[in-house]
PDB file of N, CA, C, O and CB in Angstrom:
ATOM      1  N   UNK A   1     127.395  74.402 109.936  1.00  0.00           N
ATOM      2  CA  UNK A   1     126.868  74.472 111.268  1.00  0.00           C
ATOM      3  C   UNK A   1     127.708  75.446 112.093  1.00  0.00           C
ATOM      4  O   UNK A   1     128.937  75.365 112.083  1.00  0.00           O
ATOM      5  CB  UNK A   1     126.836  73.078 111.912  1.00  0.00           C
ATOM      6  N   UNK A   2     127.069  76.347 112.793  1.00  0.00           N
ATOM      7  CA  UNK A   2     127.764  77.333 113.611  1.00  0.00           C
ATOM      8  C   UNK A   2     128.176  76.716 114.947  1.00  0.00           C
ATOM      9  O   UNK A   2     127.440  75.918 115.528  1.00  0.00           O
ATOM     10  CB  UNK A   2     126.874  78.573 113.839  1.00  0.00           C
ATOM     11  N   UNK A   3     129.355  77.095 115.420  1.00  0.00           N
ATOM     12  CA  UNK A   3     129.810  76.649 116.731  1.00  0.00           C
ATOM     13  C   UNK A   3     129.971  77.866 117.628  1.00  0.00           C
ATOM     14  O   UNK A   3     130.282  78.957 117.152  1.00  0.00           O
ATOM     15  CB  UNK A   3     131.144  75.853 116.626  1.00  0.00           C
ATOM     16  N   UNK A   4     129.758  77.679 118.925  1.00  0.00           N
ATOM     17  CA  UNK A   4     129.913  78.802 119.846  1.00  0.00           C
ATOM     18  C   UNK A   4     131.389  78.942 120.207  1.00  0.00           C
ATOM     19  O   UNK A   4     132.104  77.949 120.344  1.00  0.00           O
ATOM     20  CB  UNK A   4     129.042  78.604 121.128  1.00  0.00           C
ATOM     21  N   UNK A   5     131.824  80.164 120.354  1.00  0.00           N
ATOM     22  CA  UNK A   5     133.217  80.456 120.673  1.00  0.00           C
ATOM     23  C   UNK A   5     133.352  80.675 122.174  1.00  0.00           C
ATOM     24  O   UNK A   5     132.610  81.464 122.759  1.00  0.00           O
ATOM     25  CB  UNK A   5     133.720  81.698 119.887  1.00  0.00           C
ATOM     26  N   UNK A   6     134.286  79.988 122.788  1.00  0.00           N
ATOM     27  CA  UNK A   6     134.601  80.195 124.194  1.00  0.00           C
ATOM     28  C   UNK A   6     136.070  80.606 124.265  1.00  0.00           C
ATOM     29  O   UNK A   6     136.947  79.812 123.923  1.00  0.00           O
ATOM     30  CB  UNK A   6     134.315  78.899 125.055  1.00  0.00           C
ATOM     31  N   UNK A   7     136.353  81.837 124.703  1.00  0.00           N
ATOM     32  CA  UNK A   7     137.739  82.301 124.724  1.00  0.00           C
ATOM     33  C   UNK A   7     138.590  81.521 125.719  1.00  0.00           C
ATOM     34  O   UNK A   7     138.110  81.090 126.768  1.00  0.00           O
ATOM     35  CB  UNK A   7     137.788  83.779 125.058  1.00  0.00           C
ATOM     36  N   UNK A   8     139.854  81.350 125.372  1.00  0.00           N
ATOM     37  CA  UNK A   8     140.818  80.656 126.223  1.00  0.00           C
ATOM     38  C   UNK A   8     141.765  81.683 126.837  1.00  0.00           C
ATOM     39  O   UNK A   8     141.930  82.783 126.309  1.00  0.00           O
ATOM     40  CB  UNK A   8     141.612  79.584 125.414  1.00  0.00           C
ATOM     41  N   UNK A   9     142.382  81.315 127.955  1.00  0.00           N
ATOM     42  CA  UNK A   9     143.367  82.196 128.584  1.00  0.00           C
ATOM     43  C   UNK A   9     144.462  82.532 127.570  1.00  0.00           C
ATOM     44  O   UNK A   9     145.006  81.645 126.912  1.00  0.00           O
ATOM     45  CB  UNK A   9     143.979  81.533 129.859  1.00  0.00           C
ATOM     46  N   UNK A  10     144.773  83.817 127.456  1.00  0.00           N
ATOM     47  CA  UNK A  10     145.801  84.258 126.517  1.00  0.00           C
ATOM     48  C   UNK A  10     145.257  84.732 125.187  1.00  0.00           C
ATOM     49  O   UNK A  10     145.990  85.344 124.411  1.00  0.00           O
ATOM     50  CB  UNK A  10     146.763  83.159 126.280  1.00  0.00           C
ATOM     51  N   UNK A  11     143.981  84.466 124.898  1.00  0.00           N
ATOM     52  CA  UNK A  11     143.372  84.938 123.648  1.00  0.00           C
ATOM     53  C   UNK A  11     143.240  86.456 123.666  1.00  0.00           C
ATOM     54  O   UNK A  11     143.011  87.057 124.715  1.00  0.00           O
ATOM     55  CB  UNK A  11     141.987  84.283 123.430  1.00  0.00           C
ATOM     56  N   UNK A  12     143.384  87.056 122.514  1.00  0.00           N
ATOM     57  CA  UNK A  12     143.077  88.476 122.347  1.00  0.00           C
ATOM     58  C   UNK A  12     141.706  88.573 121.696  1.00  0.00           C
ATOM     59  O   UNK A  12     141.448  87.941 120.672  1.00  0.00           O
ATOM     60  CB  UNK A  12     144.172  89.213 121.487  1.00  0.00           C
ATOM     61  N   UNK A  13     140.835  89.365 122.295  1.00  0.00           N
ATOM     62  CA  UNK A  13     139.489  89.556 121.763  1.00  0.00           C
ATOM     63  C   UNK A  13     139.250  91.049 121.578  1.00  0.00           C
ATOM     64  O   UNK A  13     139.891  91.872 122.232  1.00  0.00           O
ATOM     65  CB  UNK A  13     138.412  88.928 122.705  1.00  0.00           C
ATOM     66  N   UNK A  14     138.337  91.391 120.698  1.00  0.00           N
ATOM     67  CA  UNK A  14     137.970  92.788 120.467  1.00  0.00           C
ATOM     68  C   UNK A  14     136.669  93.089 121.191  1.00  0.00           C
ATOM     69  O   UNK A  14     135.696  92.347 121.061  1.00  0.00           O
ATOM     70  CB  UNK A  14     137.834  93.088 118.950  1.00  0.00           C
ATOM     71  N   UNK A  15     136.648  94.173 121.952  1.00  0.00           N
ATOM     72  CA  UNK A  15     135.460  94.613 122.674  1.00  0.00           C
ATOM     73  C   UNK A  15     134.956  95.905 122.065  1.00  0.00           C
ATOM     74  O   UNK A  15     135.741  96.709 121.562  1.00  0.00           O
ATOM     75  CB  UNK A  15     135.758  94.800 124.179  1.00  0.00           C
ATOM     76  N   UNK A  16     133.659  96.106 122.106  1.00  0.00           N
ATOM     77  CA  UNK A  16     133.051  97.343 121.625  1.00  0.00           C
ATOM     78  C   UNK A  16     132.490  98.089 122.820  1.00  0.00           C
ATOM     79  O   UNK A  16     131.582  97.596 123.489  1.00  0.00           O
ATOM     80  CB  UNK A  16     131.938  97.062 120.566  1.00  0.00           C
ATOM     81  N   UNK A  17     133.022  99.273 123.095  1.00  0.00           N
ATOM     82  CA  UNK A  17     132.596 100.091 124.219  1.00  0.00           C
ATOM     83  C   UNK A  17     131.622 101.161 123.751  1.00  0.00           C
ATOM     84  O   UNK A  17     131.930 102.353 123.779  1.00  0.00           O
ATOM     85  CB  UNK A  17     133.804 100.731 124.913  1.00  0.00           C
ATOM     86  N   UNK A  18     130.462 100.731 123.327  1.00  0.00           N
ATOM     87  CA  UNK A  18     129.407 101.660 122.914  1.00  0.00           C
ATOM     88  C   UNK A  18     128.110 101.190 123.523  1.00  0.00           C
ATOM     89  O   UNK A  18     127.859  99.985 123.502  1.00  0.00           O
ATOM     90  CB  UNK A  18     129.292 101.755 121.359  1.00  0.00           C
ATOM     91  N   UNK A  19     127.286 102.026 124.051  1.00  0.00           N
ATOM     92  CA  UNK A  19     127.509 103.465 124.171  1.00  0.00           C
ATOM     93  C   UNK A  19     128.451 103.763 125.334  1.00  0.00           C
ATOM     94  O   UNK A  19     128.660 102.926 126.212  1.00  0.00           O
ATOM     95  CB  UNK A  19     126.172 104.206 124.362  1.00  0.00           C
ATOM     96  N   UNK A  20     128.995 104.927 125.324  1.00  0.00           N
ATOM     97  CA  UNK A  20     129.887 105.365 126.387  1.00  0.00           C
ATOM     98  C   UNK A  20     129.290 106.577 127.075  1.00  0.00           C
ATOM     99  O   UNK A  20     128.467 107.285 126.494  1.00  0.00           O
ATOM    100  CB  UNK A  20     131.293 105.686 125.837  1.00  0.00           C
ATOM    101  N   UNK A  21     129.699 106.816 128.301  1.00  0.00           N
ATOM    102  CA  UNK A  21     129.192 107.953 129.067  1.00  0.00           C
ATOM    103  C   UNK A  21     130.371 108.756 129.600  1.00  0.00           C
ATOM    104  O   UNK A  21     131.379 108.192 130.026  1.00  0.00           O
ATOM    105  CB  UNK A  21     128.273 107.481 130.233  1.00  0.00           C
ATOM    106  N   UNK A  22     130.237 110.054 129.573  1.00  0.00           N
ATOM    107  CA  UNK A  22     131.281 110.917 130.118  1.00  0.00           C
ATOM    108  C   UNK A  22     132.593 110.769 129.381  1.00  0.00           C
ATOM    109  O   UNK A  22     132.651 110.903 128.159  1.00  0.00           O
ATOM    110  CB  UNK A  22     131.489 110.622 131.575  1.00  0.00           C
ATOM    111  N   UNK A  23     133.662 110.489 130.141  1.00  0.00           N
ATOM    112  CA  UNK A  23     135.010 110.417 129.569  1.00  0.00           C
ATOM    113  C   UNK A  23     135.477 108.986 129.323  1.00  0.00           C
ATOM    114  O   UNK A  23     136.670 108.747 129.133  1.00  0.00           O
ATOM    115  CB  UNK A  23     135.989 111.112 130.480  1.00  0.00           C
ATOM    116  N   UNK A  24     134.552 108.041 129.324  1.00  0.00           N
ATOM    117  CA  UNK A  24     134.913 106.646 129.073  1.00  0.00           C
ATOM    118  C   UNK A  24     135.375 106.460 127.635  1.00  0.00           C
ATOM    119  O   UNK A  24     134.968 107.203 126.742  1.00  0.00           O
ATOM    120  CB  UNK A  24     133.727 105.719 129.371  1.00  0.00           C
ATOM    121  N   UNK A  25     136.234 105.456 127.418  1.00  0.00           N
ATOM    122  CA  UNK A  25     136.676 105.133 126.063  1.00  0.00           C
ATOM    123  C   UNK A  25     135.508 104.582 125.271  1.00  0.00           C
ATOM    124  O   UNK A  25     134.611 103.940 125.818  1.00  0.00           O
ATOM    125  CB  UNK A  25     137.844 104.121 126.084  1.00  0.00           C
ATOM    126  N   UNK A  26     135.533 104.840 123.986  1.00  0.00           N
ATOM    127  CA  UNK A  26     134.505 104.281 123.112  1.00  0.00           C
ATOM    128  C   UNK A  26     135.186 103.599 121.936  1.00  0.00           C
ATOM    129  O   UNK A  26     136.395 103.728 121.743  1.00  0.00           O
ATOM    130  CB  UNK A  26     133.517 105.384 122.621  1.00  0.00           C
ATOM    131  N   UNK A  27     134.404 102.878 121.159  1.00  0.00           N
ATOM    132  CA  UNK A  27     134.932 102.218 119.971  1.00  0.00           C
ATOM    133  C   UNK A  27     135.425 100.812 120.257  1.00  0.00           C
ATOM    134  O   UNK A  27     135.094 100.225 121.287  1.00  0.00           O
ATOM    135  CB  UNK A  27     136.048 103.033 119.384  1.00  0.00           C
ATOM    136  N   UNK A  28     136.225 100.271 119.330  1.00  0.00           N
ATOM    137  CA  UNK A  28     136.747  98.905 119.423  1.00  0.00           C
ATOM    138  C   UNK A  28     138.101  98.933 120.121  1.00  0.00           C
ATOM    139  O   UNK A  28     138.964  99.744 119.785  1.00  0.00           O
ATOM    140  CB  UNK A  28     136.868  98.253 118.013  1.00  0.00           C
ATOM    141  N   UNK A  29     138.282  98.035 121.103  1.00  0.00           N
ATOM    142  CA  UNK A  29     139.536  97.949 121.849  1.00  0.00           C
ATOM    143  C   UNK A  29     139.918  96.481 122.018  1.00  0.00           C
ATOM    144  O   UNK A  29     139.045  95.635 122.211  1.00  0.00           O
ATOM    145  CB  UNK A  29     139.411  98.652 123.236  1.00  0.00           C
ATOM    146  N   UNK A  30     141.218  96.167 121.948  1.00  0.00           N
ATOM    147  CA  UNK A  30     141.646  94.791 122.198  1.00  0.00           C
ATOM    148  C   UNK A  30     141.670  94.509 123.701  1.00  0.00           C
ATOM    149  O   UNK A  30     141.892  95.416 124.503  1.00  0.00           O
ATOM    150  CB  UNK A  30     143.040  94.533 121.578  1.00  0.00           C
ATOM    151  N   UNK A  31     141.441  93.251 124.079  1.00  0.00           N
ATOM    152  CA  UNK A  31     141.496  92.838 125.480  1.00  0.00           C
ATOM    153  C   UNK A  31     142.108  91.443 125.562  1.00  0.00           C
ATOM    154  O   UNK A  31     141.897  90.612 124.678  1.00  0.00           O
ATOM    155  CB  UNK A  31     140.076  92.860 126.130  1.00  0.00           C
ATOM    156  N   UNK A  32     142.861  91.194 126.620  1.00  0.00           N
ATOM    157  CA  UNK A  32     143.506  89.908 126.856  1.00  0.00           C
ATOM    158  C   UNK A  32     142.655  89.093 127.823  1.00  0.00           C
ATOM    159  O   UNK A  32     142.270  89.590 128.881  1.00  0.00           O
ATOM    160  CB  UNK A  32     144.946  90.100 127.412  1.00  0.00           C
ATOM    161  N   UNK A  33     142.360  87.847 127.466  1.00  0.00           N
ATOM    162  CA  UNK A  33     141.564  86.964 128.323  1.00  0.00           C
ATOM    163  C   UNK A  33     142.469  86.424 129.430  1.00  0.00           C
ATOM    164  O   UNK A  33     143.520  85.846 129.152  1.00  0.00           O
ATOM    165  CB  UNK A  33     140.922  85.790 127.497  1.00  0.00           C
ATOM    166  N   UNK A  34     142.052  86.616 130.700  1.00  0.00           N
ATOM    167  CA  UNK A  34     142.831  86.173 131.853  1.00  0.00           C
ATOM    168  C   UNK A  34     142.301  84.887 132.472  1.00  0.00           C
ATOM    169  O   UNK A  34     143.064  84.143 133.088  1.00  0.00           O
ATOM    170  CB  UNK A  34     142.855  87.253 132.894  1.00  0.00           C
ATOM    171  N   UNK A  35     141.020  84.614 132.322  1.00  0.00           N
ATOM    172  CA  UNK A  35     140.413  83.441 132.958  1.00  0.00           C
ATOM    173  C   UNK A  35     140.581  82.189 132.096  1.00  0.00           C
ATOM    174  O   UNK A  35     140.734  82.268 130.877  1.00  0.00           O
ATOM    175  CB  UNK A  35     138.924  83.695 133.228  1.00  0.00           C
ATOM    176  N   UNK A  36     140.549  81.035 132.762  1.00  0.00           N
ATOM    177  CA  UNK A  36     140.725  79.744 132.091  1.00  0.00           C
ATOM    178  C   UNK A  36     139.459  79.367 131.325  1.00  0.00           C
ATOM    179  O   UNK A  36     138.357  79.760 131.705  1.00  0.00           O
ATOM    180  CB  UNK A  36     141.081  78.641 133.115  1.00  0.00           C
ATOM    181  N   UNK A  37     139.622  78.606 130.249  1.00  0.00           N
ATOM    182  CA  UNK A  37     138.494  78.224 129.395  1.00  0.00           C
ATOM    183  C   UNK A  37     137.405  77.477 130.164  1.00  0.00           C
ATOM    184  O   UNK A  37     136.220  77.691 129.907  1.00  0.00           O
ATOM    185  CB  UNK A  37     138.984  77.363 128.245  1.00  0.00           C
ATOM    186  N   UNK A  38     137.779  76.608 131.100  1.00  0.00           N
ATOM    187  CA  UNK A  38     136.768  75.856 131.856  1.00  0.00           C
ATOM    188  C   UNK A  38     135.899  76.800 132.689  1.00  0.00           C
ATOM    189  O   UNK A  38     134.691  76.589 132.799  1.00  0.00           O
ATOM    190  CB  UNK A  38     137.445  74.810 132.773  1.00  0.00           C
ATOM    191  N   UNK A  39     136.498  77.834 133.273  1.00  0.00           N
ATOM    192  CA  UNK A  39     135.734  78.839 134.023  1.00  0.00           C
ATOM    193  C   UNK A  39     134.799  79.591 133.085  1.00  0.00           C
ATOM    194  O   UNK A  39     133.630  79.798 133.408  1.00  0.00           O
ATOM    195  CB  UNK A  39     136.684  79.830 134.744  1.00  0.00           C
ATOM    196  N   UNK A  40     135.301  79.994 131.941  1.00  0.00           N
ATOM    197  CA  UNK A  40     134.501  80.751 130.979  1.00  0.00           C
ATOM    198  C   UNK A  40     133.273  79.955 130.543  1.00  0.00           C
ATOM    199  O   UNK A  40     132.178  80.508 130.434  1.00  0.00           O
ATOM    200  CB  UNK A  40     135.348  81.127 129.756  1.00  0.00           C
ATOM    201  N   UNK A  41     133.454  78.658 130.293  1.00  0.00           N
ATOM    202  CA  UNK A  41     132.322  77.810 129.888  1.00  0.00           C
ATOM    203  C   UNK A  41     131.310  77.641 131.026  1.00  0.00           C
ATOM    204  O   UNK A  41     130.101  77.682 130.800  1.00  0.00           O
ATOM    205  CB  UNK A  41     132.829  76.429 129.431  1.00  0.00           C
ATOM    206  N   UNK A  42     131.813  77.453 132.243  1.00  0.00           N
ATOM    207  CA  UNK A  42     130.931  77.184 133.385  1.00  0.00           C
ATOM    208  C   UNK A  42     130.053  78.383 133.732  1.00  0.00           C
ATOM    209  O   UNK A  42     128.855  78.223 133.965  1.00  0.00           O
ATOM    210  CB  UNK A  42     131.757  76.789 134.599  1.00  0.00           C
ATOM    211  N   UNK A  43     130.639  79.588 133.769  1.00  0.00           N
ATOM    212  CA  UNK A  43     129.879  80.765 134.204  1.00  0.00           C
ATOM    213  C   UNK A  43     129.322  81.581 133.037  1.00  0.00           C
ATOM    214  O   UNK A  43     128.465  82.442 133.238  1.00  0.00           O
ATOM    215  CB  UNK A  43     130.756  81.649 135.060  1.00  0.00           C
ATOM    216  N   UNK A  44     129.802  81.316 131.823  1.00  0.00           N
ATOM    217  CA  UNK A  44     129.272  82.011 130.655  1.00  0.00           C
ATOM    218  C   UNK A  44     129.837  83.397 130.427  1.00  0.00           C
ATOM    219  O   UNK A  44     129.254  84.195 129.693  1.00  0.00           O
ATOM    220  CB  UNK A  44     127.816  82.112 130.773  1.00  0.00           C
ATOM    221  N   UNK A  45     130.988  83.694 131.058  1.00  0.00           N
ATOM    222  CA  UNK A  45     131.664  84.966 130.800  1.00  0.00           C
ATOM    223  C   UNK A  45     133.149  84.783 131.042  1.00  0.00           C
ATOM    224  O   UNK A  45     133.573  83.776 131.610  1.00  0.00           O
ATOM    225  CB  UNK A  45     131.092  86.106 131.695  1.00  0.00           C
ATOM    226  N   UNK A  46     133.939  85.755 130.612  1.00  0.00           N
ATOM    227  CA  UNK A  46     135.387  85.672 130.747  1.00  0.00           C
ATOM    228  C   UNK A  46     135.906  86.895 131.482  1.00  0.00           C
ATOM    229  O   UNK A  46     135.332  87.980 131.381  1.00  0.00           O
ATOM    230  CB  UNK A  46     136.061  85.543 129.370  1.00  0.00           C
ATOM    231  N   UNK A  47     136.998  86.717 132.226  1.00  0.00           N
ATOM    232  CA  UNK A  47     137.660  87.835 132.886  1.00  0.00           C
ATOM    233  C   UNK A  47     138.727  88.365 131.943  1.00  0.00           C
ATOM    234  O   UNK A  47     139.574  87.615 131.458  1.00  0.00           O
ATOM    235  CB  UNK A  47     138.276  87.410 134.262  1.00  0.00           C
ATOM    236  N   UNK A  48     138.676  89.672 131.688  1.00  0.00           N
ATOM    237  CA  UNK A  48     139.600  90.295 130.744  1.00  0.00           C
ATOM    238  C   UNK A  48     140.490  91.286 131.443  1.00  0.00           C
ATOM    239  O   UNK A  48     141.336  91.912 130.806  1.00  0.00           O
ATOM    240  CB  UNK A  48     138.845  90.979 129.619  1.00  0.00           C
TER     241      UNK A  48
END
């Protein structure tokens, strides 16, 4: 059975910046989760 992942504060996650426009970074980049897990679950997104 699959479970949904909710990032916790302090987790490192990989983001994909595609497509990109102009001089923006593209590809896979690491990001640090700054928001608390309860916030992430409530609003359905995380602050990185």
